[in-house]
PDB file of N, CA, C and O in Angstrom, chain B, residues numbered from 101:
ATOM      1  N   MET B 101       0.930  -1.153  -0.539  1.00  0.00           N
ATOM      2  CA  MET B 101      -0.286  -0.098  -0.442  1.00  0.00           C
ATOM      3  C   MET B 101       0.941   1.406  -0.278  1.00  0.00           C
ATOM      4  O   MET B 101       1.698   1.754   0.628  1.00  0.00           O
ATOM      5  N   LYS B 102       0.719   1.802  -1.239  1.00  0.00           N
ATOM      6  CA  LYS B 102       1.496   3.474  -1.107  1.00  0.00           C
ATOM      7  C   LYS B 102       0.964   4.893   0.106  1.00  0.00           C
ATOM      8  O   LYS B 102       0.064   5.698   0.343  1.00  0.00           O
ATOM      9  N   SER B 103       1.841   4.572   0.402  1.00  0.00           N
ATOM     10  CA  SER B 103       2.162   6.339   1.214  1.00  0.00           C
ATOM     11  C   SER B 103       0.602   7.555   0.437  1.00  0.00           C
ATOM     12  O   SER B 103      -0.019   7.348  -0.606  1.00  0.00           O
ATOM     13  N   ASN B 104       0.467   8.400   1.155  1.00  0.00           N
ATOM     14  CA  ASN B 104      -0.209   9.619   0.539  1.00  0.00           C
ATOM     15  C   ASN B 104       1.089  10.256  -0.587  1.00  0.00           C
ATOM     16  O   ASN B 104       1.011  10.280  -1.816  1.00  0.00           O
ATOM     17  N   SER B 105       2.584  10.875   0.513  1.00  0.00           N
ATOM     18  CA  SER B 105       4.034  11.468   0.068  1.00  0.00           C
ATOM     19  C   SER B 105       4.087  10.164  -0.887  1.00  0.00           C
ATOM     20  O   SER B 105       3.988  10.761  -1.959  1.00  0.00           O
ATOM     21  N   LEU B 106       4.139   9.338  -1.105  1.00  0.00           N
ATOM     22  CA  LEU B 106       4.585   8.032  -2.293  1.00  0.00           C
ATOM     23  C   LEU B 106       3.270   9.158  -3.369  1.00  0.00           C
ATOM     24  O   LEU B 106       3.398  10.186  -4.033  1.00  0.00           O
ATOM     25  N   ARG B 107       2.650   8.675  -3.192  1.00  0.00           N
ATOM     26  CA  ARG B 107       1.474   9.073  -3.978  1.00  0.00           C
ATOM     27  C   ARG B 107       1.852  10.405  -5.103  1.00  0.00           C
ATOM     28  O   ARG B 107       1.925  10.732  -6.287  1.00  0.00           O
ATOM     29  N   THR B 108       2.018  10.853  -3.663  1.00  0.00           N
ATOM     30  CA  THR B 108       1.990  12.795  -4.608  1.00  0.00           C
ATOM     31  C   THR B 108       3.107  12.670  -5.751  1.00  0.00           C
ATOM     32  O   THR B 108       2.962  12.908  -6.950  1.00  0.00           O
ATOM     33  N   ILE B 109       5.010  11.952  -4.639  1.00  0.00           N
ATOM     34  CA  ILE B 109       5.579  12.528  -5.130  1.00  0.00           C
ATOM     35  C   ILE B 109       5.846  11.994  -7.123  1.00  0.00           C
ATOM     36  O   ILE B 109       6.414  12.571  -8.050  1.00  0.00           O
ATOM     37  N   GLU B 110       4.950  10.387  -7.005  1.00  0.00           N
ATOM     38  CA  GLU B 110       5.022   9.917  -8.437  1.00  0.00           C
ATOM     39  C   GLU B 110       3.780  10.404  -9.474  1.00  0.00           C
ATOM     40  O   GLU B 110       3.649  10.422 -10.698  1.00  0.00           O
ATOM     41  N   LYS B 111       2.944  10.785  -8.331  1.00  0.00           N
ATOM     42  CA  LYS B 111       1.985  12.588  -9.128  1.00  0.00           C
ATOM     43  C   LYS B 111       3.373  13.046  -9.452  1.00  0.00           C
ATOM     44  O   LYS B 111       4.346  12.405  -9.849  1.00  0.00           O
ATOM     45  N   GLU B 112       3.233  14.192  -9.209  1.00  0.00           N
ATOM     46  CA  GLU B 112       4.727  15.102  -9.693  1.00  0.00           C
ATOM     47  C   GLU B 112       5.285  14.625 -10.543  1.00  0.00           C
ATOM     48  O   GLU B 112       4.988  15.094 -11.642  1.00  0.00           O
ATOM     49  N   LEU B 113       6.508  13.319 -10.540  1.00  0.00           N
ATOM     50  CA  LEU B 113       7.833  12.896 -10.931  1.00  0.00           C
ATOM     51  C   LEU B 113       7.456  13.305 -13.142  1.00  0.00           C
ATOM     52  O   LEU B 113       7.996  13.681 -14.182  1.00  0.00           O
ATOM     53  N   PRO B 114       6.839  13.082 -12.855  1.00  0.00           N
ATOM     54  CA  PRO B 114       6.787  13.465 -14.960  1.00  0.00           C
ATOM     55  C   PRO B 114       6.635  14.967 -14.840  1.00  0.00           C
ATOM     56  O   PRO B 114       6.804  15.595 -15.885  1.00  0.00           O
ATOM     57  N   HIS B 115       6.242  15.886 -13.359  1.00  0.00           N
ATOM     58  CA  HIS B 115       5.807  17.685 -13.807  1.00  0.00           C
ATOM     59  C   HIS B 115       7.622  17.218 -13.304  1.00  0.00           C
ATOM     60  O   HIS B 115       7.534  18.051 -12.402  1.00  0.00           O
ATOM     61  N   LEU B 116       8.774  16.769 -13.160  1.00  0.00           N
ATOM     62  CA  LEU B 116       9.201  17.513 -12.672  1.00  0.00           C
ATOM     63  C   LEU B 116      11.088  17.765 -13.810  1.00  0.00           C
ATOM     64  O   LEU B 116      11.186  16.594 -14.177  1.00  0.00           O
ATOM     65  N   THR B 117      12.259  18.425 -14.386  1.00  0.00           N
ATOM     66  CA  THR B 117      13.192  18.283 -15.065  1.00  0.00           C
ATOM     67  C   THR B 117      13.961  17.386 -15.206  1.00  0.00           C
ATOM     68  O   THR B 117      14.897  17.251 -14.417  1.00  0.00           O
ATOM     69  N   GLN B 118      13.780  16.606 -16.167  1.00  0.00           N
ATOM     70  CA  GLN B 118      16.100  16.009 -15.725  1.00  0.00           C
ATOM     71  C   GLN B 118      16.013  15.723 -15.217  1.00  0.00           C
ATOM     72  O   GLN B 118      15.339  14.764 -14.840  1.00  0.00           O
ATOM     73  N   GLU B 119      16.861  16.572 -14.695  1.00  0.00           N
ATOM     74  CA  GLU B 119      18.125  17.097 -14.048  1.00  0.00           C
ATOM     75  C   GLU B 119      16.841  17.490 -12.199  1.00  0.00           C
ATOM     76  O   GLU B 119      16.783  16.445 -11.551  1.00  0.00           O
ATOM     77  N   GLU B 120      16.541  17.918 -11.947  1.00  0.00           N
ATOM     78  CA  GLU B 120      14.962  17.282 -10.734  1.00  0.00           C
ATOM     79  C   GLU B 120      15.566  16.421 -10.178  1.00  0.00           C
ATOM     80  O   GLU B 120      16.261  16.406  -9.162  1.00  0.00           O
ATOM     81  N   GLN B 121      14.976  14.942 -11.620  1.00  0.00           N
ATOM     82  CA  GLN B 121      14.605  13.556 -11.041  1.00  0.00           C
ATOM     83  C   GLN B 121      15.690  12.745 -11.295  1.00  0.00           C
ATOM     84  O   GLN B 121      15.851  11.528 -11.393  1.00  0.00           O
ATOM     85  N   LEU B 122      16.453  13.798 -11.384  1.00  0.00           N
ATOM     86  CA  LEU B 122      18.512  12.877 -11.434  1.00  0.00           C
ATOM     87  C   LEU B 122      18.865  13.459 -10.311  1.00  0.00           C
ATOM     88  O   LEU B 122      19.956  12.919 -10.124  1.00  0.00           O
ATOM     89  N   TRP B 123      18.655  14.437  -9.122  1.00  0.00           N
ATOM     90  CA  TRP B 123      18.979  15.235  -8.210  1.00  0.00           C
ATOM     91  C   TRP B 123      18.081  13.654  -7.220  1.00  0.00           C
ATOM     92  O   TRP B 123      18.757  12.635  -7.081  1.00  0.00           O
ATOM     93  N   LEU B 124      16.608  13.692  -6.648  1.00  0.00           N
ATOM     94  CA  LEU B 124      15.969  12.872  -6.244  1.00  0.00           C
ATOM     95  C   LEU B 124      16.848  11.212  -6.443  1.00  0.00           C
ATOM     96  O   LEU B 124      17.302  10.624  -5.462  1.00  0.00           O
ATOM     97  N   ILE B 125      16.916  10.863  -7.338  1.00  0.00           N
ATOM     98  CA  ILE B 125      17.387   9.938  -7.137  1.00  0.00           C
ATOM     99  C   ILE B 125      19.068   9.834  -6.663  1.00  0.00           C
ATOM    100  O   ILE B 125      19.586   8.930  -6.007  1.00  0.00           O
ATOM    101  N   GLU B 126      19.536  10.719  -7.066  1.00  0.00           N
ATOM    102  CA  GLU B 126      20.594  10.743  -5.862  1.00  0.00           C
ATOM    103  C   GLU B 126      20.573  11.198  -4.987  1.00  0.00           C
ATOM    104  O   GLU B 126      21.588  11.101  -4.298  1.00  0.00           O
ATOM    105  N   HIS B 127      19.579  11.867  -4.537  1.00  0.00           N
ATOM    106  CA  HIS B 127      19.191  11.788  -2.765  1.00  0.00           C
ATOM    107  C   HIS B 127      18.626  10.954  -2.338  1.00  0.00           C
ATOM    108  O   HIS B 127      18.457  11.262  -1.158  1.00  0.00           O
ATOM    109  N   LEU B 128      17.907   9.448  -2.636  1.00  0.00           N
ATOM    110  CA  LEU B 128      17.617   8.286  -2.502  1.00  0.00           C
ATOM    111  C   LEU B 128      18.558   7.800  -2.591  1.00  0.00           C
ATOM    112  O   LEU B 128      18.687   6.802  -1.883  1.00  0.00           O
ATOM    113  N   ALA B 129      19.364   8.070  -3.198  1.00  0.00           N
ATOM    114  CA  ALA B 129      20.386   6.731  -2.658  1.00  0.00           C
ATOM    115  C   ALA B 129      21.431   6.682  -1.687  1.00  0.00           C
ATOM    116  O   ALA B 129      22.013   5.838  -1.006  1.00  0.00           O
ATOM    117  N   HIS B 130      21.451   8.372  -1.960  1.00  0.00           N
ATOM    118  CA  HIS B 130      22.714   9.117  -0.293  1.00  0.00           C
ATOM    119  C   HIS B 130      22.421   8.402   0.978  1.00  0.00           C
ATOM    120  O   HIS B 130      23.166   7.967   1.856  1.00  0.00           O
ATOM    121  N   HIS B 131      20.185   8.400   0.730  1.00  0.00           N
ATOM    122  CA  HIS B 131      20.120   8.809   2.048  1.00  0.00           C
ATOM    123  C   HIS B 131      19.558   6.627   2.685  1.00  0.00           C
ATOM    124  O   HIS B 131      19.398   6.173   3.818  1.00  0.00           O
ATOM    125  N   LEU B 132      19.469   6.063   1.549  1.00  0.00           N
ATOM    126  CA  LEU B 132      19.873   4.373   1.579  1.00  0.00           C
ATOM    127  C   LEU B 132      20.186   3.985   2.328  1.00  0.00           C
ATOM    128  O   LEU B 132      19.772   3.493   3.377  1.00  0.00           O
ATOM    129  N   GLN B 133      22.243   4.444   1.154  1.00  0.00           N
ATOM    130  CA  GLN B 133      22.936   4.335   1.357  1.00  0.00           C
ATOM    131  C   GLN B 133      23.460   4.778   3.024  1.00  0.00           C
ATOM    132  O   GLN B 133      24.067   3.771   3.389  1.00  0.00           O
ATOM    133  N   LYS B 134      23.484   5.364   3.685  1.00  0.00           N
ATOM    134  CA  LYS B 134      23.173   6.530   5.223  1.00  0.00           C
ATOM    135  C   LYS B 134      22.152   5.025   5.640  1.00  0.00           C
ATOM    136  O   LYS B 134      22.461   3.849   5.445  1.00  0.00           O
ATOM    137  N   GLU B 135      21.595   5.269   5.914  1.00  0.00           N
ATOM    138  CA  GLU B 135      21.002   4.303   6.704  1.00  0.00           C
ATOM    139  C   GLU B 135      21.614   2.856   6.746  1.00  0.00           C
ATOM    140  O   GLU B 135      22.102   2.226   7.684  1.00  0.00           O
ATOM    141  N   GLN B 136      21.454   2.577   5.598  1.00  0.00           N
ATOM    142  CA  GLN B 136      22.851   0.507   5.102  1.00  0.00           C
ATOM    143  C   GLN B 136      23.840   0.705   6.406  1.00  0.00           C
ATOM    144  O   GLN B 136      23.878  -0.133   7.307  1.00  0.00           O
ATOM    145  N   ARG B 137      24.822   2.185   6.408  1.00  0.00           N
ATOM    146  CA  ARG B 137      26.123   2.245   6.792  1.00  0.00           C
ATOM    147  C   ARG B 137      25.390   1.951   8.680  1.00  0.00           C
ATOM    148  O   ARG B 137      25.988   1.165   9.414  1.00  0.00           O
ATOM    149  N   ARG B 138      24.447   2.498   9.054  1.00  0.00           N
ATOM    150  CA  ARG B 138      23.909   3.322   9.966  1.00  0.00           C
ATOM    151  C   ARG B 138      23.823   1.880  10.642  1.00  0.00           C
ATOM    152  O   ARG B 138      24.248   1.905  11.797  1.00  0.00           O
ATOM    153  N   GLU B 139      23.213   0.157  10.052  1.00  0.00           N
ATOM    154  CA  GLU B 139      22.373  -0.686  10.254  1.00  0.00           C
ATOM    155  C   GLU B 139      23.608  -1.702  10.570  1.00  0.00           C
ATOM    156  O   GLU B 139      23.523  -2.725  11.250  1.00  0.00           O
ATOM    157  N   GLN B 140      24.518  -1.308  10.070  1.00  0.00           N
ATOM    158  CA  GLN B 140      25.687  -2.269   9.784  1.00  0.00           C
ATOM    159  C   GLN B 140      26.258  -0.958  11.015  1.00  0.00           C
ATOM    160  O   GLN B 140      25.311  -0.190  11.185  1.00  0.00           O
ATOM    161  N   TRP B 141      26.863  -0.747  11.435  1.00  0.00           N
ATOM    162  CA  TRP B 141      27.262   0.255  13.192  1.00  0.00           C
ATOM    163  C   TRP B 141      26.848  -0.486  14.096  1.00  0.00           C
ATOM    164  O   TRP B 141      27.320  -0.957  15.131  1.00  0.00           O
ATOM    165  N   ARG B 142      25.779  -0.531  13.496  1.00  0.00           N
ATOM    166  CA  ARG B 142      24.958  -0.991  14.546  1.00  0.00           C
ATOM    167  C   ARG B 142      25.056  -2.926  15.232  1.00  0.00           C
ATOM    168  O   ARG B 142      25.034  -3.687  16.199  1.00  0.00           O
ATOM    169  N   ALA B 143      25.186  -2.726  13.555  1.00  0.00           N
ATOM    170  CA  ALA B 143      25.697  -4.508  14.307  1.00  0.00           C
ATOM    171  C   ALA B 143      26.716  -5.519  15.076  1.00  0.00           C
ATOM    172  O   ALA B 143      26.875  -6.542  15.742  1.00  0.00           O
ATOM    173  N   SER B 144      27.385  -4.145  14.298  1.00  0.00           N
ATOM    174  CA  SER B 144      28.717  -3.676  14.751  1.00  0.00           C
ATOM    175  C   SER B 144      29.311  -4.343  16.233  1.00  0.00           C
ATOM    176  O   SER B 144      29.905  -5.282  16.762  1.00  0.00           O
ATOM    177  N   LEU B 145      28.645  -3.067  16.419  1.00  0.00           N
ATOM    178  CA  LEU B 145      28.768  -2.304  18.339  1.00  0.00           C
ATOM    179  C   LEU B 145      27.338  -3.654  18.515  1.00  0.00           C
ATOM    180  O   LEU B 145      27.927  -4.350  19.344  1.00  0.00           O
ATOM    181  N   ASP B 146      26.696  -4.005  18.410  1.00  0.00           N
ATOM    182  CA  ASP B 146      25.964  -5.375  19.175  1.00  0.00           C
ATOM    183  C   ASP B 146      26.429  -6.812  18.912  1.00  0.00           C
ATOM    184  O   ASP B 146      26.137  -7.954  19.265  1.00  0.00           O
ATOM    185  N   ALA B 147      27.272  -6.201  18.142  1.00  0.00           N
ATOM    186  CA  ALA B 147      28.554  -8.106  18.112  1.00  0.00           C
ATOM    187  C   ALA B 147      29.750  -7.582  18.675  1.00  0.00           C
ATOM    188  O   ALA B 147      30.638  -8.434  18.639  1.00  0.00           O
ATOM    189  N   MET B 148      30.033  -6.752  19.066  1.00  0.00           N
ATOM    190  CA  MET B 148      31.233  -5.995  19.776  1.00  0.00           C
ATOM    191  C   MET B 148      30.883  -6.446  21.733  1.00  0.00           C
ATOM    192  O   MET B 148      31.709  -6.967  22.482  1.00  0.00           O
ATOM    193  N   ALA B 149      29.541  -6.062  22.085  1.00  0.00           N
ATOM    194  CA  ALA B 149      29.123  -6.048  23.440  1.00  0.00           C
ATOM    195  C   ALA B 149      28.527  -7.488  23.454  1.00  0.00           C
ATOM    196  O   ALA B 149      27.570  -7.748  24.183  1.00  0.00           O
ATOM    197  N   LYS B 150      29.127  -8.473  22.601  1.00  0.00           N
ATOM    198  CA  LYS B 150      28.152  -9.762  23.188  1.00  0.00           C
ATOM    199  C   LYS B 150      29.736 -10.687  22.770  1.00  0.00           C
ATOM    200  O   LYS B 150      29.747 -11.914  22.867  1.00  0.00           O
ATOM    201  N   ASP B 151      30.894  -9.970  22.350  1.00  0.00           N
ATOM    202  CA  ASP B 151      32.225 -10.324  22.550  1.00  0.00           C
ATOM    203  C   ASP B 151      32.985 -11.042  23.571  1.00  0.00           C
ATOM    204  O   ASP B 151      33.707 -10.215  24.129  1.00  0.00           O
ATOM    205  N   PRO B 152      33.161 -12.297  24.107  1.00  0.00           N
ATOM    206  CA  PRO B 152      33.898 -12.202  25.559  1.00  0.00           C
ATOM    207  C   PRO B 152      35.005 -11.509  25.537  1.00  0.00           C
ATOM    208  O   PRO B 152      35.077 -10.930  26.621  1.00  0.00           O
ATOM    209  N   GLN B 153      36.103 -11.205  24.740  1.00  0.00           N
ATOM    210  CA  GLN B 153      37.229 -10.537  24.590  1.00  0.00           C
ATOM    211  C   GLN B 153      36.756  -9.080  25.024  1.00  0.00           C
ATOM    212  O   GLN B 153      36.864  -8.528  26.119  1.00  0.00           O
ATOM    213  N   ILE B 154      36.318  -8.723  24.088  1.00  0.00           N
ATOM    214  CA  ILE B 154      35.404  -7.022  25.194  1.00  0.00           C
ATOM    215  C   ILE B 154      34.686  -6.917  25.769  1.00  0.00           C
ATOM    216  O   ILE B 154      34.682  -5.701  25.957  1.00  0.00           O
ATOM    217  N   GLN B 155      33.830  -7.358  26.369  1.00  0.00           N
ATOM    218  CA  GLN B 155      33.955  -7.906  27.913  1.00  0.00           C
ATOM    219  C   GLN B 155      34.635  -8.174  28.542  1.00  0.00           C
ATOM    220  O   GLN B 155      34.010  -7.817  29.541  1.00  0.00           O
ATOM    221  N   ASP B 156      35.748  -8.652  29.024  1.00  0.00           N
ATOM    222  CA  ASP B 156      36.730  -9.098  29.389  1.00  0.00           C
ATOM    223  C   ASP B 156      37.032  -8.180  30.102  1.00  0.00           C
ATOM    224  O   ASP B 156      37.049  -7.955  31.312  1.00  0.00           O
ATOM    225  N   GLU B 157      37.412  -7.370  28.670  1.00  0.00           N
ATOM    226  CA  GLU B 157      38.661  -6.036  28.873  1.00  0.00           C
ATOM    227  C   GLU B 157      38.414  -5.223  29.952  1.00  0.00           C
ATOM    228  O   GLU B 157      39.067  -4.909  30.947  1.00  0.00           O
ATOM    229  N   ILE B 158      36.571  -4.767  29.242  1.00  0.00           N
ATOM    230  CA  ILE B 158      35.641  -3.750  29.888  1.00  0.00           C
ATOM    231  C   ILE B 158      35.728  -3.771  31.576  1.00  0.00           C
ATOM    232  O   ILE B 158      35.959  -2.956  32.469  1.00  0.00           O
ATOM    233  N   ARG B 159      35.423  -5.107  31.468  1.00  0.00           N
ATOM    234  CA  ARG B 159      35.423  -5.272  33.391  1.00  0.00           C
ATOM    235  C   ARG B 159      36.243  -5.690  33.917  1.00  0.00           C
ATOM    236  O   ARG B 159      36.065  -5.999  35.095  1.00  0.00           O
ATOM    237  N   LYS B 160      37.933  -5.963  33.106  1.00  0.00           N
ATOM    238  CA  LYS B 160      39.864  -5.072  33.413  1.00  0.00           C
ATOM    239  C   LYS B 160      39.921  -3.439  34.113  1.00  0.00           C
ATOM    240  O   LYS B 160      40.203  -2.912  35.189  1.00  0.00           O
ATOM    241  N   ILE B 161      39.259  -2.882  32.151  1.00  0.00           N
ATOM    242  CA  ILE B 161      38.973  -1.585  32.878  1.00  0.00           C
ATOM    243  C   ILE B 161      38.264  -0.887  33.831  1.00  0.00           C
ATOM    244  O   ILE B 161      38.231   0.306  34.129  1.00  0.00           O
ATOM    245  N   ASN B 162      37.698  -1.877  34.256  1.00  0.00           N
ATOM    246  CA  ASN B 162      35.995  -0.941  35.479  1.00  0.00           C
ATOM    247  C   ASN B 162      37.201  -1.601  36.830  1.00  0.00           C
ATOM    248  O   ASN B 162      37.511  -0.893  37.789  1.00  0.00           O
ATOM    249  N   MET B 163      37.617  -2.704  36.684  1.00  0.00           N
ATOM    250  CA  MET B 163      38.410  -2.726  37.683  1.00  0.00           C
ATOM    251  C   MET B 163      39.588  -1.519  38.378  1.00  0.00           C
ATOM    252  O   MET B 163      39.695  -0.814  39.382  1.00  0.00           O
ATOM    253  N   GLU B 164      40.410  -1.856  37.002  1.00  0.00           N
ATOM    254  CA  GLU B 164      41.142  -0.671  36.935  1.00  0.00           C
ATOM    255  C   GLU B 164      40.621   1.129  37.577  1.00  0.00           C
ATOM    256  O   GLU B 164      41.400   1.791  38.263  1.00  0.00           O
ATOM    257  N   PHE B 165      39.620   1.497  37.294  1.00  0.00           N
ATOM    258  CA  PHE B 165      39.431   2.925  37.421  1.00  0.00           C
ATOM    259  C   PHE B 165      37.820   2.736  38.436  1.00  0.00           C
ATOM    260  O   PHE B 165      36.707   3.258  38.377  1.00  0.00           O
ATOM    261  N   SER B 166      38.648   1.428  39.549  1.00  0.00           N
ATOM    262  CA  SER B 166      37.139   1.466  41.302  1.00  0.00           C
ATOM    263  C   SER B 166      38.204   2.337  41.594  1.00  0.00           C
ATOM    264  O   SER B 166      37.784   3.317  40.979  1.00  0.00           O
ATOM    265  N   VAL B 167      39.007   2.613  41.957  1.00  0.00           N
ATOM    266  CA  VAL B 167      39.659   2.800  42.675  1.00  0.00           C
ATOM    267  C   VAL B 167      39.602   4.433  42.880  1.00  0.00           C
ATOM    268  O   VAL B 167      39.658   5.045  43.947  1.00  0.00           O
ATOM    269  N   THR B 168      39.471   4.964  41.531  1.00  0.00           N
ATOM    270  CA  THR B 168      39.163   6.279  41.684  1.00  0.00           C
ATOM    271  C   THR B 168      37.259   5.987  41.627  1.00  0.00           C
ATOM    272  O   THR B 168      37.006   6.515  40.544  1.00  0.00           O
ATOM    273  N   GLU B 169      36.393   5.656  41.976  1.00  0.00           N
ATOM    274  CA  GLU B 169      34.955   5.849  42.673  1.00  0.00           C
ATOM    275  C   GLU B 169      35.097   6.458  44.206  1.00  0.00           C
ATOM    276  O   GLU B 169      34.197   6.942  44.892  1.00  0.00           O
ATOM    277  N   SER B 170      36.378   6.304  44.513  1.00  0.00           N
ATOM    278  CA  SER B 170      36.529   6.353  45.983  1.00  0.00           C
ATOM    279  C   SER B 170      36.984   7.691  46.538  1.00  0.00           C
ATOM    280  O   SER B 170      37.142   7.941  47.733  1.00  0.00           O
ATOM    281  N   ASP B 171      37.171   8.502  45.540  1.00  0.00           N
ATOM    282  CA  ASP B 171      38.393   9.689  45.676  1.00  0.00           C
ATOM    283  C   ASP B 171      36.863  10.468  46.028  1.00  0.00           C
ATOM    284  O   ASP B 171      36.813  10.773  47.220  1.00  0.00           O
ATOM    285  N   GLY B 172      36.194  10.673  45.612  1.00  0.00           N
ATOM    286  CA  GLY B 172      34.521  11.683  46.728  1.00  0.00           C
ATOM    287  C   GLY B 172      34.800  12.248  45.857  1.00  0.00           C
ATOM    288  O   GLY B 172      34.433  13.382  46.164  1.00  0.00           O
ATOM    289  N   LEU B 173      35.563  12.348  44.116  1.00  0.00           N
ATOM    290  CA  LEU B 173      35.217  13.183  43.353  1.00  0.00           C
ATOM    291  C   LEU B 173      34.125  12.723  42.225  1.00  0.00           C
ATOM    292  O   LEU B 173      34.215  13.286  41.135  1.00  0.00           O
ATOM    293  N   GLU B 174      33.381  12.012  42.355  1.00  0.00           N
ATOM    294  CA  GLU B 174      32.437  11.367  41.629  1.00  0.00           C
ATOM    295  C   GLU B 174      31.125  12.118  41.698  1.00  0.00           C
ATOM    296  O   GLU B 174      30.584  12.631  42.678  1.00  0.00           O
ATOM    297  N   GLY B 175      30.547  12.041  39.818  1.00  0.00           N
ATOM    298  CA  GLY B 175      29.274  13.404  40.397  1.00  0.00           C
ATOM    299  C   GLY B 175      29.643  14.573  40.203  1.00  0.00           C
ATOM    300  O   GLY B 175      28.902  15.511  39.910  1.00  0.00           O
ATOM    301  N   LEU B 176      30.966  14.612  40.369  1.00  0.00           N
ATOM    302  CA  LEU B 176      31.283  16.278  39.686  1.00  0.00           C
ATOM    303  C   LEU B 176      31.686  16.673  38.685  1.00  0.00           C
ATOM    304  O   LEU B 176      31.796  17.885  38.499  1.00  0.00           O
TER     305      LEU B 176
END
């Protein structure tokens, strides 16, 4: 089912110049690529968060910095 926005674009498309149509195609392609990169980035972060080696490193870092949590400067 087409949205109202898509129907409007479809109706107006023949009235656009070739240059405007090309701009629209390029803009859509750029938008899709940007969304794909964002999804890949999120998938990479998710994979890293589940990686046992990374989880172990985070635990080690947290242990190293736990001493500074008791210095009274937390929350400043």
